[in-house]
Each structure stands twice: as C-alpha cells, then as structure tokens.
All heavy atoms as TSV, in Angstrom:
chain	resi	resn	atom	element	x	y	z
A	1	MET	N	N	-10.305	-67.212	80.622
A	1	MET	CA	C	-10.004	-66.996	79.211
A	1	MET	C	C	-11.310	-66.936	78.403
A	1	MET	O	O	-12.193	-67.717	78.631
A	1	MET	CB	C	-9.199	-68.202	78.711
A	1	MET	CG	C	-7.856	-67.895	78.308
A	1	MET	SD	S	-7.118	-69.388	77.650
A	1	MET	CE	C	-5.636	-68.724	77.258
A	2	SER	N	N	-11.373	-65.967	77.491
A	2	SER	CA	C	-12.555	-65.857	76.706
A	2	SER	C	C	-12.383	-66.656	75.399
A	2	SER	O	O	-11.292	-66.758	74.847
A	2	SER	CB	C	-12.846	-64.392	76.386
A	2	SER	OG	O	-11.823	-63.873	75.620
A	3	ARG	N	N	-13.462	-67.177	74.911
A	3	ARG	CA	C	-13.478	-67.953	73.663
A	3	ARG	C	C	-14.123	-67.141	72.554
A	3	ARG	O	O	-15.080	-66.436	72.785
A	3	ARG	CB	C	-14.254	-69.265	73.826
A	3	ARG	CG	C	-13.522	-70.217	74.756
A	3	ARG	CD	C	-14.369	-71.506	74.908
A	3	ARG	NE	N	-14.771	-72.006	73.595
A	3	ARG	CZ	C	-15.633	-72.929	73.438
A	3	ARG	NH1	N	-16.286	-73.451	74.499
A	3	ARG	NH2	N	-15.977	-73.383	72.237
A	4	ARG	N	N	-13.591	-67.198	71.376
A	4	ARG	CA	C	-14.175	-66.571	70.226
A	4	ARG	C	C	-15.329	-67.429	69.668
A	4	ARG	O	O	-15.206	-68.627	69.579
A	4	ARG	CB	C	-13.159	-66.345	69.089
A	4	ARG	CG	C	-12.041	-65.448	69.498
A	4	ARG	CD	C	-11.004	-65.405	68.410
A	4	ARG	NE	N	-11.176	-64.103	67.687
A	4	ARG	CZ	C	-10.490	-63.795	66.632
A	4	ARG	NH1	N	-9.669	-64.605	66.089
A	4	ARG	NH2	N	-10.688	-62.597	66.083
A	5	SER	N	N	-16.379	-66.792	69.299
A	5	SER	CA	C	-17.484	-67.562	68.723
A	5	SER	C	C	-17.172	-67.927	67.274
A	5	SER	O	O	-16.452	-67.243	66.580
A	5	SER	CB	C	-18.789	-66.716	68.795
A	5	SER	OG	O	-18.679	-65.599	67.924
A	6	GLN	N	N	-17.764	-69.077	66.864
A	6	GLN	CA	C	-17.533	-69.543	65.463
A	6	GLN	C	C	-18.181	-68.632	64.454
A	6	GLN	O	O	-17.684	-68.467	63.343
A	6	GLN	CB	C	-18.071	-70.943	65.335
A	6	GLN	CG	C	-17.302	-71.965	66.089
A	6	GLN	CD	C	-17.906	-73.361	65.909
A	6	GLN	OE1	O	-19.096	-73.454	65.665
A	6	GLN	NE2	N	-17.070	-74.380	66.010
A	7	GLY	N	N	-19.254	-67.958	64.818
A	7	GLY	CA	C	-19.949	-67.103	63.861
A	7	GLY	C	C	-19.106	-65.862	63.466
A	7	GLY	O	O	-19.256	-65.331	62.411
A	8	ARG	N	N	-18.235	-65.461	64.324
A	8	ARG	CA	C	-17.407	-64.313	64.051
A	8	ARG	C	C	-16.481	-64.548	62.855
A	8	ARG	O	O	-16.303	-63.662	61.984
A	8	ARG	CB	C	-16.605	-63.936	65.282
A	8	ARG	CG	C	-15.831	-62.681	65.190
A	8	ARG	CD	C	-15.168	-62.344	66.449
A	8	ARG	NE	N	-14.540	-61.053	66.407
A	8	ARG	CZ	C	-13.853	-60.487	67.376
A	8	ARG	NH1	N	-13.699	-61.181	68.524
A	8	ARG	NH2	N	-13.300	-59.334	67.242
A	9	GLY	N	N	-15.883	-65.712	62.755
A	9	GLY	CA	C	-15.056	-66.079	61.625
A	9	GLY	C	C	-15.836	-66.168	60.342
A	9	GLY	O	O	-15.377	-65.779	59.245
A	10	VAL	N	N	-17.061	-66.712	60.407
A	10	VAL	CA	C	-17.879	-66.834	59.224
A	10	VAL	C	C	-18.272	-65.439	58.699
A	10	VAL	O	O	-18.227	-65.154	57.503
A	10	VAL	CB	C	-19.136	-67.670	59.555
A	10	VAL	CG1	C	-20.152	-67.638	58.375
A	10	VAL	CG2	C	-18.748	-69.077	59.875
A	11	VAL	N	N	-18.636	-64.542	59.593
A	11	VAL	CA	C	-19.024	-63.182	59.225
A	11	VAL	C	C	-17.809	-62.445	58.617
A	11	VAL	O	O	-17.957	-61.745	57.607
A	11	VAL	CB	C	-19.573	-62.422	60.456
A	11	VAL	CG1	C	-19.747	-60.964	60.116
A	11	VAL	CG2	C	-20.886	-63.023	60.857
A	12	ALA	N	N	-16.623	-62.622	59.176
A	12	ALA	CA	C	-15.442	-61.995	58.659
A	12	ALA	C	C	-15.114	-62.563	57.270
A	12	ALA	O	O	-14.755	-61.785	56.350
A	12	ALA	CB	C	-14.233	-62.248	59.601
A	13	ALA	N	N	-15.224	-63.842	57.018
A	13	ALA	CA	C	-14.971	-64.447	55.726
A	13	ALA	C	C	-16.005	-63.945	54.688
A	13	ALA	O	O	-15.666	-63.637	53.555
A	13	ALA	CB	C	-15.047	-65.956	55.824
A	14	PHE	N	N	-17.292	-63.831	55.108
A	14	PHE	CA	C	-18.310	-63.320	54.217
A	14	PHE	C	C	-18.054	-61.857	53.872
A	14	PHE	O	O	-18.161	-61.425	52.699
A	14	PHE	CB	C	-19.675	-63.482	54.884
A	14	PHE	CG	C	-20.802	-62.974	54.010
A	14	PHE	CD1	C	-21.201	-63.668	52.875
A	14	PHE	CD2	C	-21.454	-61.773	54.341
A	14	PHE	CE1	C	-22.226	-63.232	52.109
A	14	PHE	CE2	C	-22.511	-61.327	53.514
A	14	PHE	CZ	C	-22.856	-62.017	52.438
A	15	GLY	N	N	-17.605	-61.075	54.837
A	15	GLY	CA	C	-17.312	-59.650	54.592
A	15	GLY	C	C	-16.123	-59.530	53.632
A	15	GLY	O	O	-16.155	-58.691	52.757
A	16	LEU	N	N	-15.108	-60.343	53.765
A	16	LEU	CA	C	-13.955	-60.307	52.861
A	16	LEU	C	C	-14.411	-60.720	51.486
A	16	LEU	O	O	-13.967	-60.122	50.467
A	16	LEU	CB	C	-12.886	-61.263	53.378
A	16	LEU	CG	C	-11.580	-61.240	52.585
A	16	LEU	CD1	C	-10.956	-59.844	52.629
A	16	LEU	CD2	C	-10.639	-62.258	53.161
A	17	LEU	N	N	-15.293	-61.715	51.327
A	17	LEU	CA	C	-15.779	-62.148	50.058
A	17	LEU	C	C	-16.580	-61.003	49.381
A	17	LEU	O	O	-16.407	-60.758	48.184
A	17	LEU	CB	C	-16.659	-63.400	50.179
A	17	LEU	CG	C	-17.277	-63.937	48.943
A	17	LEU	CD1	C	-16.204	-64.495	48.014
A	17	LEU	CD2	C	-18.295	-64.978	49.275
A	18	VAL	N	N	-17.450	-60.329	50.141
A	18	VAL	CA	C	-18.216	-59.209	49.595
A	18	VAL	C	C	-17.317	-58.084	49.147
A	18	VAL	O	O	-17.528	-57.426	48.095
A	18	VAL	CB	C	-19.291	-58.752	50.606
A	18	VAL	CG1	C	-19.940	-57.445	50.172
A	18	VAL	CG2	C	-20.330	-59.818	50.805
A	19	LEU	N	N	-16.301	-57.790	49.942
A	19	LEU	CA	C	-15.327	-56.740	49.602
A	19	LEU	C	C	-14.618	-57.047	48.271
A	19	LEU	O	O	-14.513	-56.179	47.414
A	19	LEU	CB	C	-14.306	-56.552	50.726
A	19	LEU	CG	C	-13.194	-55.552	50.450
A	19	LEU	CD1	C	-13.774	-54.153	50.386
A	19	LEU	CD2	C	-12.135	-55.641	51.521
A	20	CYS	N	N	-14.120	-58.273	48.135
A	20	CYS	CA	C	-13.447	-58.681	46.917
A	20	CYS	C	C	-14.360	-58.598	45.723
A	20	CYS	O	O	-14.004	-58.156	44.655
A	20	CYS	CB	C	-12.832	-60.065	47.068
A	20	CYS	SG	S	-11.457	-60.117	48.221
A	21	ALA	N	N	-15.613	-59.106	45.867
A	21	ALA	CA	C	-16.579	-59.058	44.786
A	21	ALA	C	C	-16.865	-57.631	44.391
A	21	ALA	O	O	-17.023	-57.321	43.188
A	21	ALA	CB	C	-17.853	-59.833	45.190
A	22	GLY	N	N	-16.992	-56.749	45.380
A	22	GLY	CA	C	-17.221	-55.312	45.058
A	22	GLY	C	C	-16.097	-54.668	44.299
A	22	GLY	O	O	-16.287	-53.889	43.375
A	23	LEU	N	N	-14.866	-54.987	44.674
A	23	LEU	CA	C	-13.715	-54.436	43.978
A	23	LEU	C	C	-13.607	-54.933	42.565
A	23	LEU	O	O	-13.358	-54.194	41.628
A	23	LEU	CB	C	-12.433	-54.777	44.770
A	23	LEU	CG	C	-12.252	-54.009	46.105
A	23	LEU	CD1	C	-11.025	-54.561	46.838
A	23	LEU	CD2	C	-12.098	-52.542	45.846
A	24	VAL	N	N	-13.838	-56.208	42.376
A	24	VAL	CA	C	-13.772	-56.811	41.013
A	24	VAL	C	C	-14.933	-56.260	40.193
A	24	VAL	O	O	-14.716	-55.845	39.008
A	24	VAL	CB	C	-13.833	-58.348	41.040
A	24	VAL	CG1	C	-14.079	-58.949	39.689
A	24	VAL	CG2	C	-12.571	-58.906	41.675
A	25	GLY	N	N	-16.131	-56.158	40.745
A	25	GLY	CA	C	-17.261	-55.610	40.028
A	25	GLY	C	C	-17.059	-54.125	39.654
A	25	GLY	O	O	-17.389	-53.708	38.547
A	26	GLY	N	N	-16.506	-53.365	40.545
A	26	GLY	CA	C	-16.189	-51.971	40.274
A	26	GLY	C	C	-15.188	-51.837	39.157
A	26	GLY	O	O	-15.317	-50.940	38.299
A	27	GLY	N	N	-14.169	-52.661	39.179
A	27	GLY	CA	C	-13.154	-52.620	38.112
A	27	GLY	C	C	-13.733	-52.953	36.736
A	27	GLY	O	O	-13.444	-52.335	35.734
A	28	VAL	N	N	-14.596	-53.974	36.731
A	28	VAL	CA	C	-15.243	-54.379	35.451
A	28	VAL	C	C	-16.148	-53.217	34.935
A	28	VAL	O	O	-16.100	-52.915	33.751
A	28	VAL	CB	C	-16.053	-55.665	35.638
A	28	VAL	CG1	C	-16.956	-55.910	34.478
A	28	VAL	CG2	C	-15.105	-56.849	35.879
A	29	LEU	N	N	-16.940	-52.641	35.816
A	29	LEU	CA	C	-17.771	-51.520	35.375
A	29	LEU	C	C	-16.972	-50.323	34.922
A	29	LEU	O	O	-17.339	-49.692	33.925
A	29	LEU	CB	C	-18.698	-51.100	36.526
A	29	LEU	CG	C	-19.806	-52.086	36.851
A	29	LEU	CD1	C	-20.585	-51.620	38.113
A	29	LEU	CD2	C	-20.746	-52.320	35.703
A	30	TRP	N	N	-15.840	-50.057	35.556
A	30	TRP	CA	C	-15.014	-48.927	35.143
A	30	TRP	C	C	-14.452	-49.198	33.744
A	30	TRP	O	O	-14.440	-48.316	32.883
A	30	TRP	CB	C	-13.895	-48.687	36.108
A	30	TRP	CG	C	-12.923	-47.653	35.702
A	30	TRP	CD1	C	-13.081	-46.321	35.782
A	30	TRP	CD2	C	-11.616	-47.882	35.130
A	30	TRP	NE1	N	-11.969	-45.668	35.291
A	30	TRP	CE2	C	-11.030	-46.604	34.878
A	30	TRP	CE3	C	-10.907	-49.005	34.838
A	30	TRP	CZ2	C	-9.790	-46.493	34.334
A	30	TRP	CZ3	C	-9.628	-48.854	34.294
A	30	TRP	CH2	C	-9.099	-47.616	34.044
A	31	PHE	N	N	-13.961	-50.427	33.500
A	31	PHE	CA	C	-13.423	-50.780	32.236
A	31	PHE	C	C	-14.498	-50.674	31.098
A	31	PHE	O	O	-14.252	-50.156	30.048
A	31	PHE	CB	C	-12.831	-52.194	32.252
A	31	PHE	CG	C	-12.400	-52.729	30.941
A	31	PHE	CD1	C	-11.182	-52.218	30.370
A	31	PHE	CD2	C	-13.119	-53.638	30.242
A	31	PHE	CE1	C	-10.758	-52.683	29.160
A	31	PHE	CE2	C	-12.669	-54.146	29.027
A	31	PHE	CZ	C	-11.514	-53.653	28.460
A	32	LEU	N	N	-15.688	-51.190	31.390
A	32	LEU	CA	C	-16.735	-51.116	30.386
A	32	LEU	C	C	-17.245	-49.742	30.160
A	32	LEU	O	O	-17.611	-49.389	29.027
A	32	LEU	CB	C	-17.940	-52.014	30.863
A	32	LEU	CG	C	-17.696	-53.492	30.892
A	32	LEU	CD1	C	-18.914	-54.213	31.477
A	32	LEU	CD2	C	-17.348	-54.005	29.504
A	33	SER	N	N	-17.184	-48.862	31.121
A	33	SER	CA	C	-17.590	-47.451	30.893
A	33	SER	C	C	-16.683	-46.718	30.000
A	33	SER	O	O	-17.110	-45.911	29.184
A	33	SER	CB	C	-17.702	-46.705	32.261
A	33	SER	OG	O	-16.398	-46.453	32.772
A	34	THR	N	N	-15.390	-46.981	29.980
A	34	THR	CA	C	-14.476	-46.328	29.053
A	34	THR	C	C	-14.667	-46.831	27.633
A	34	THR	O	O	-14.547	-46.073	26.699
A	34	THR	CB	C	-12.998	-46.545	29.494
A	34	THR	OG1	O	-12.687	-47.926	29.551
A	34	THR	CG2	C	-12.737	-45.927	30.859
A	35	ARG	N	N	-14.993	-48.092	27.483
A	35	ARG	CA	C	-15.234	-48.653	26.164
A	35	ARG	C	C	-16.523	-48.119	25.572
A	35	ARG	O	O	-16.625	-47.820	24.406
A	35	ARG	CB	C	-15.289	-50.208	26.207
A	35	ARG	CG	C	-13.949	-50.816	26.485
A	35	ARG	CD	C	-14.056	-52.303	26.431
A	35	ARG	NE	N	-14.637	-52.738	25.228
A	35	ARG	CZ	C	-15.317	-53.882	25.061
A	35	ARG	NH1	N	-15.479	-54.661	26.085
A	35	ARG	NH2	N	-15.872	-54.218	23.922
A	36	GLU	N	N	-17.566	-47.976	26.416
A	36	GLU	CA	C	-18.879	-47.536	25.937
A	36	GLU	C	C	-18.800	-46.125	25.385
A	36	GLU	O	O	-19.400	-45.824	24.355
A	36	GLU	CB	C	-19.868	-47.602	27.061
A	36	GLU	CG	C	-21.307	-47.273	26.668
A	36	GLU	CD	C	-21.929	-48.238	25.717
A	36	GLU	OE1	O	-21.471	-49.390	25.640
A	36	GLU	OE2	O	-22.898	-47.858	25.050
A	37	ALA	N	N	-18.114	-45.220	25.990
A	37	ALA	CA	C	-18.026	-43.829	25.550
A	37	ALA	C	C	-17.392	-43.772	24.151
A	37	ALA	O	O	-17.823	-42.995	23.288
A	37	ALA	CB	C	-17.261	-42.981	26.520
A	38	ASN	N	N	-16.346	-44.528	23.933
A	38	ASN	CA	C	-15.671	-44.530	22.644
A	38	ASN	C	C	-16.552	-45.140	21.565
A	38	ASN	O	O	-16.581	-44.656	20.433
A	38	ASN	CB	C	-14.358	-45.312	22.739
A	38	ASN	CG	C	-13.333	-44.600	23.590
A	38	ASN	OD1	O	-13.414	-43.404	23.768
A	38	ASN	ND2	N	-12.419	-45.322	24.151
A	39	ARG	N	N	-17.287	-46.166	21.883
A	39	ARG	CA	C	-18.122	-46.812	20.926
A	39	ARG	C	C	-19.298	-45.912	20.495
A	39	ARG	O	O	-19.650	-45.845	19.332
A	39	ARG	CB	C	-18.658	-48.147	21.487
A	39	ARG	CG	C	-19.368	-48.986	20.435
A	39	ARG	CD	C	-19.746	-50.331	21.011
A	39	ARG	NE	N	-20.637	-50.262	22.122
A	39	ARG	CZ	C	-21.973	-50.173	21.979
A	39	ARG	NH1	N	-22.509	-50.168	20.796
A	39	ARG	NH2	N	-22.738	-50.133	23.052
A	40	VAL	N	N	-19.864	-45.226	21.460
A	40	VAL	CA	C	-21.005	-44.332	21.158
A	40	VAL	C	C	-20.524	-43.183	20.291
A	40	VAL	O	O	-21.245	-42.777	19.370
A	40	VAL	CB	C	-21.624	-43.815	22.506
A	40	VAL	CG1	C	-22.627	-42.734	22.238
A	40	VAL	CG2	C	-22.332	-44.976	23.209
A	41	ALA	N	N	-19.368	-42.580	20.569
A	41	ALA	CA	C	-18.895	-41.447	19.779
A	41	ALA	C	C	-18.620	-41.902	18.336
A	41	ALA	O	O	-18.789	-41.090	17.422
A	41	ALA	CB	C	-17.626	-40.902	20.394
A	42	ASP	N	N	-18.296	-43.129	18.104
A	42	ASP	CA	C	-18.052	-43.592	16.713
A	42	ASP	C	C	-19.370	-43.709	15.966
A	42	ASP	O	O	-19.332	-43.637	14.707
A	42	ASP	CB	C	-17.377	-44.978	16.743
A	42	ASP	CG	C	-15.967	-44.891	17.222
A	42	ASP	OD1	O	-15.376	-43.799	17.178
A	42	ASP	OD2	O	-15.408	-45.947	17.642
A	43	ASP	N	N	-20.498	-43.841	16.635
A	43	ASP	CA	C	-21.792	-43.980	15.979
A	43	ASP	C	C	-22.463	-42.627	15.688
A	43	ASP	O	O	-23.577	-42.607	15.208
A	43	ASP	CB	C	-22.728	-44.835	16.831
A	43	ASP	CG	C	-22.268	-46.286	16.904
A	43	ASP	OD1	O	-21.507	-46.698	16.031
A	43	ASP	OD2	O	-22.672	-46.996	17.821
A	44	PHE	N	N	-21.843	-41.518	15.990
A	44	PHE	CA	C	-22.438	-40.191	15.777
A	44	PHE	C	C	-22.596	-39.958	14.289
A	44	PHE	O	O	-21.782	-40.394	13.474
A	44	PHE	CB	C	-21.584	-39.083	16.354
A	44	PHE	CG	C	-21.661	-38.948	17.846
A	44	PHE	CD1	C	-20.695	-38.247	18.526
A	44	PHE	CD2	C	-22.682	-39.528	18.598
A	44	PHE	CE1	C	-20.714	-38.121	19.893
A	44	PHE	CE2	C	-22.711	-39.382	19.979
A	44	PHE	CZ	C	-21.759	-38.699	20.606
A	45	ALA	N	N	-23.638	-39.232	13.929
A	45	ALA	CA	C	-23.801	-38.753	12.500
A	45	ALA	C	C	-22.951	-37.524	12.359
A	45	ALA	O	O	-23.141	-36.512	13.055
A	45	ALA	CB	C	-25.297	-38.477	12.239
A	46	ARG	N	N	-21.962	-37.592	11.494
A	46	ARG	CA	C	-21.007	-36.492	11.347
A	46	ARG	C	C	-21.284	-35.740	10.069
A	46	ARG	O	O	-21.776	-36.270	9.089
A	46	ARG	CB	C	-19.594	-37.010	11.367
A	46	ARG	CG	C	-19.268	-37.723	12.691
A	46	ARG	CD	C	-17.811	-38.111	12.749
A	46	ARG	NE	N	-17.531	-38.857	13.964
A	46	ARG	CZ	C	-17.145	-38.330	15.123
A	46	ARG	NH1	N	-17.002	-37.013	15.196
A	46	ARG	NH2	N	-16.942	-39.077	16.154
A	47	ALA	N	N	-20.890	-34.468	10.088
A	47	ALA	CA	C	-21.034	-33.629	8.908
A	47	ALA	C	C	-19.734	-32.870	8.704
A	47	ALA	O	O	-19.013	-32.567	9.642
A	47	ALA	CB	C	-22.166	-32.639	9.099
A	48	ALA	N	N	-19.458	-32.574	7.451
A	48	ALA	CA	C	-18.248	-31.787	7.162
A	48	ALA	C	C	-18.421	-30.371	7.601
A	48	ALA	O	O	-19.512	-29.813	7.558
A	48	ALA	CB	C	-17.986	-31.836	5.650
A	49	PRO	N	N	-17.349	-29.711	8.077
A	49	PRO	CA	C	-17.475	-28.334	8.521
A	49	PRO	C	C	-17.840	-27.376	7.406
A	49	PRO	O	O	-17.391	-27.560	6.292
A	49	PRO	CB	C	-16.078	-27.981	9.087
A	49	PRO	CG	C	-15.302	-29.249	9.093
A	49	PRO	CD	C	-16.042	-30.248	8.256
A	50	GLY	N	N	-18.710	-26.413	7.742
A	50	GLY	CA	C	-19.051	-25.413	6.764
A	50	GLY	C	C	-20.142	-25.794	5.790
A	50	GLY	O	O	-20.413	-25.069	4.845
A	51	CYS	N	N	-20.789	-26.946	5.987
A	51	CYS	CA	C	-21.829	-27.327	5.067
A	51	CYS	C	C	-23.132	-27.465	5.828
A	51	CYS	O	O	-23.149	-27.522	7.013
A	51	CYS	CB	C	-21.473	-28.669	4.344
A	51	CYS	SG	S	-21.567	-30.070	5.426
A	52	THR	N	N	-24.230	-27.481	5.108
A	52	THR	CA	C	-25.561	-27.697	5.664
A	52	THR	C	C	-25.910	-29.183	5.586
A	52	THR	O	O	-25.807	-29.755	4.499
A	52	THR	CB	C	-26.600	-26.852	4.918
A	52	THR	OG1	O	-26.200	-25.509	4.964
A	52	THR	CG2	C	-27.972	-27.042	5.509
A	53	THR	N	N	-26.293	-29.708	6.675
A	53	THR	CA	C	-26.582	-31.176	6.766
A	53	THR	C	C	-27.990	-31.344	7.308
A	53	THR	O	O	-28.369	-30.720	8.273
A	53	THR	CB	C	-25.583	-31.898	7.665
A	53	THR	OG1	O	-24.271	-31.667	7.146
A	53	THR	CG2	C	-25.827	-33.359	7.698
A	54	THR	N	N	-28.747	-32.201	6.648
A	54	THR	CA	C	-30.096	-32.544	7.102
A	54	THR	C	C	-30.060	-33.905	7.726
A	54	THR	O	O	-29.584	-34.895	7.142
A	54	THR	CB	C	-31.078	-32.541	5.931
A	54	THR	OG1	O	-31.044	-31.262	5.263
A	54	THR	CG2	C	-32.496	-32.839	6.372
A	55	LEU	N	N	-30.616	-34.002	8.930
A	55	LEU	CA	C	-30.726	-35.292	9.634
A	55	LEU	C	C	-32.188	-35.700	9.689
A	55	LEU	O	O	-33.050	-34.839	10.020
A	55	LEU	CB	C	-30.128	-35.218	11.014
A	55	LEU	CG	C	-28.654	-34.850	11.110
A	55	LEU	CD1	C	-28.240	-34.691	12.587
A	55	LEU	CD2	C	-27.786	-35.921	10.476
A	56	THR	N	N	-32.503	-36.946	9.379
A	56	THR	CA	C	-33.857	-37.430	9.434
A	56	THR	C	C	-33.978	-38.384	10.626
A	56	THR	O	O	-33.217	-39.356	10.724
A	56	THR	CB	C	-34.198	-38.209	8.152
A	56	THR	OG1	O	-33.974	-37.299	7.016
A	56	THR	CG2	C	-35.658	-38.639	8.160
A	57	PHE	N	N	-34.929	-38.076	11.497
A	57	PHE	CA	C	-35.161	-38.921	12.715
A	57	PHE	C	C	-36.407	-39.760	12.502
A	57	PHE	O	O	-37.463	-39.208	12.179
A	57	PHE	CB	C	-35.309	-38.031	13.933
A	57	PHE	CG	C	-34.075	-37.197	14.218
A	57	PHE	CD1	C	-33.988	-35.892	13.790
A	57	PHE	CD2	C	-33.015	-37.764	14.863
A	57	PHE	CE1	C	-32.870	-35.152	14.036
A	57	PHE	CE2	C	-31.859	-37.031	15.130
A	57	PHE	CZ	C	-31.804	-35.688	14.684
A	58	THR	N	N	-36.307	-41.033	12.700
A	58	THR	CA	C	-37.448	-41.924	12.476
A	58	THR	C	C	-38.209	-42.214	13.775
A	58	THR	O	O	-39.365	-42.532	13.750
A	58	THR	CB	C	-37.018	-43.237	11.855
A	58	THR	OG1	O	-36.018	-43.825	12.676
A	58	THR	CG2	C	-36.421	-43.023	10.465
A	59	ASP	N	N	-37.511	-42.151	14.905
A	59	ASP	CA	C	-38.134	-42.423	16.176
A	59	ASP	C	C	-38.349	-41.127	16.964
A	59	ASP	O	O	-37.434	-40.328	17.028
A	59	ASP	CB	C	-37.288	-43.374	17.004
A	59	ASP	CG	C	-37.130	-44.726	16.330
A	59	ASP	OD1	O	-38.091	-45.168	15.700
A	59	ASP	OD2	O	-36.024	-45.332	16.465
A	60	PRO	N	N	-39.495	-40.963	17.627
A	60	PRO	CA	C	-39.687	-39.799	18.463
A	60	PRO	C	C	-38.826	-39.913	19.698
A	60	PRO	O	O	-38.508	-40.998	20.158
A	60	PRO	CB	C	-41.170	-39.799	18.814
A	60	PRO	CG	C	-41.554	-41.251	18.665
A	60	PRO	CD	C	-40.666	-41.825	17.595
A	61	GLY	N	N	-38.457	-38.783	20.262
A	61	GLY	CA	C	-37.636	-38.827	21.443
A	61	GLY	C	C	-36.822	-37.579	21.637
A	61	GLY	O	O	-37.025	-36.561	20.951
A	62	GLU	N	N	-35.851	-37.640	22.522
A	62	GLU	CA	C	-34.983	-36.481	22.780
A	62	GLU	C	C	-33.655	-36.736	22.143
A	62	GLU	O	O	-33.083	-37.840	22.256
A	62	GLU	CB	C	-34.816	-36.336	24.302
A	62	GLU	CG	C	-34.115	-35.151	24.776
A	62	GLU	CD	C	-34.127	-35.010	26.244
A	62	GLU	OE1	O	-35.215	-34.936	26.832
A	62	GLU	OE2	O	-33.045	-35.005	26.845
A	63	TYR	N	N	-33.155	-35.738	21.423
A	63	TYR	CA	C	-31.875	-35.875	20.715
A	63	TYR	C	C	-30.931	-34.766	21.160
A	63	TYR	O	O	-31.348	-33.659	21.524
A	63	TYR	CB	C	-32.096	-35.792	19.210
A	63	TYR	CG	C	-32.898	-36.987	18.704
A	63	TYR	CD1	C	-34.280	-36.902	18.576
A	63	TYR	CD2	C	-32.263	-38.152	18.342
A	63	TYR	CE1	C	-34.996	-37.978	18.114
A	63	TYR	CE2	C	-32.969	-39.232	17.856
A	63	TYR	CZ	C	-34.368	-39.142	17.780
A	63	TYR	OH	O	-35.085	-40.227	17.315
A	64	PHE	N	N	-29.665	-35.001	21.130
A	64	PHE	CA	C	-28.617	-34.019	21.527
A	64	PHE	C	C	-27.790	-33.715	20.307
A	64	PHE	O	O	-27.499	-34.567	19.468
A	64	PHE	CB	C	-27.752	-34.585	22.646
A	64	PHE	CG	C	-28.506	-34.811	23.915
A	64	PHE	CD1	C	-29.019	-36.065	24.190
A	64	PHE	CD2	C	-28.702	-33.803	24.793
A	64	PHE	CE1	C	-29.701	-36.292	25.370
A	64	PHE	CE2	C	-29.424	-34.024	26.004
A	64	PHE	CZ	C	-29.914	-35.293	26.259
A	65	VAL	N	N	-27.333	-32.469	20.227
A	65	VAL	CA	C	-26.474	-32.039	19.135
A	65	VAL	C	C	-25.159	-31.661	19.783
A	65	VAL	O	O	-25.077	-30.871	20.699
A	65	VAL	CB	C	-27.059	-30.813	18.366
A	65	VAL	CG1	C	-26.077	-30.328	17.317
A	65	VAL	CG2	C	-28.417	-31.179	17.764
A	66	PHE	N	N	-24.028	-32.199	19.257
A	66	PHE	CA	C	-22.688	-31.931	19.734
A	66	PHE	C	C	-21.923	-31.248	18.660
A	66	PHE	O	O	-21.969	-31.583	17.491
A	66	PHE	CB	C	-22.013	-33.215	20.172
A	66	PHE	CG	C	-22.613	-33.901	21.307
A	66	PHE	CD1	C	-23.507	-34.938	21.098
A	66	PHE	CD2	C	-22.318	-33.554	22.637
A	66	PHE	CE1	C	-24.118	-35.579	22.180
A	66	PHE	CE2	C	-22.934	-34.194	23.683
A	66	PHE	CZ	C	-23.848	-35.217	23.429
A	67	GLU	N	N	-21.131	-30.249	19.068
A	67	GLU	CA	C	-20.230	-29.585	18.091
A	67	GLU	C	C	-18.801	-29.844	18.450
A	67	GLU	O	O	-18.363	-29.637	19.589
A	67	GLU	CB	C	-20.500	-28.060	18.146
A	67	GLU	CG	C	-19.663	-27.280	17.180
A	67	GLU	CD	C	-19.945	-25.814	17.266
A	67	GLU	OE1	O	-20.730	-25.359	18.109
A	67	GLU	OE2	O	-19.353	-25.056	16.446
A	68	GLU	N	N	-18.048	-30.375	17.526
A	68	GLU	CA	C	-16.655	-30.629	17.754
A	68	GLU	C	C	-15.805	-29.454	17.287
A	68	GLU	O	O	-16.008	-28.892	16.218
A	68	GLU	CB	C	-16.204	-31.878	16.963
A	68	GLU	CG	C	-16.796	-33.184	17.457
A	68	GLU	CD	C	-16.332	-34.372	16.671
A	68	GLU	OE1	O	-16.724	-34.489	15.510
A	68	GLU	OE2	O	-15.513	-35.145	17.240
A	69	LEU	N	N	-14.889	-29.067	18.139
A	69	LEU	CA	C	-13.995	-27.972	17.848
A	69	LEU	C	C	-12.556	-28.471	17.899
A	69	LEU	O	O	-12.248	-29.439	18.583
A	69	LEU	CB	C	-14.200	-26.787	18.850
A	69	LEU	CG	C	-15.624	-26.260	18.928
A	69	LEU	CD1	C	-15.726	-25.293	20.078
A	69	LEU	CD2	C	-16.016	-25.617	17.603
A	70	SER	N	N	-11.668	-27.787	17.216
A	70	SER	CA	C	-10.297	-28.204	17.260
A	70	SER	C	C	-9.710	-27.865	18.643
A	70	SER	O	O	-10.073	-26.874	19.269
A	70	SER	CB	C	-9.463	-27.514	16.147
A	70	SER	OG	O	-9.527	-26.130	16.314
A	71	GLY	N	N	-8.766	-28.608	19.118
A	71	GLY	CA	C	-8.191	-28.444	20.414
A	71	GLY	C	C	-7.214	-27.275	20.426
A	71	GLY	O	O	-6.836	-26.744	19.369
A	72	VAL	N	N	-6.846	-26.915	21.621
A	72	VAL	CA	C	-5.889	-25.798	21.787
A	72	VAL	C	C	-4.484	-26.279	21.532
A	72	VAL	O	O	-4.114	-27.295	21.987
A	72	VAL	CB	C	-6.008	-25.209	23.217
A	72	VAL	CG1	C	-4.976	-24.140	23.432
A	72	VAL	CG2	C	-7.414	-24.701	23.438
C-alpha cells in the first residue's frame, strides 16, 4: 500500500487558498473598474453643442478630446 505524503495536502490547501483569493481579487477589480469609468466621465469639461468653447490647461501633458454624438 502506498502512503500519501503530508506535504501534498498542504500544497493542495495552499493552491485552493490562492485560487479563492484570485477570484475574489478579480471580482473586486472588475467592480472597481466599472465605477471608475463612470466617475471619470462625470469629470469631463463639457460644452454646449454648436458653440465655441475655450479650455485652459494649467499642467503640461497629454490631453484627449472626446466628441459625444446622439445614439442610433
């Protein structure tokens, strides 16, 4: 009869713990990513359609311009 080593159970328990921690961590990151996109969009500088708007930038860097269009 063969005997199972004690280390095998410890490694299996550690693997299960790492798997559960990864699943919980992934779920938390997914939840936070959906909240972050909505929060960032609320902070955009908006302008009324058809008008000229001047934006003043105080910090040097790279900026992006987004154009919102009505949906189909």
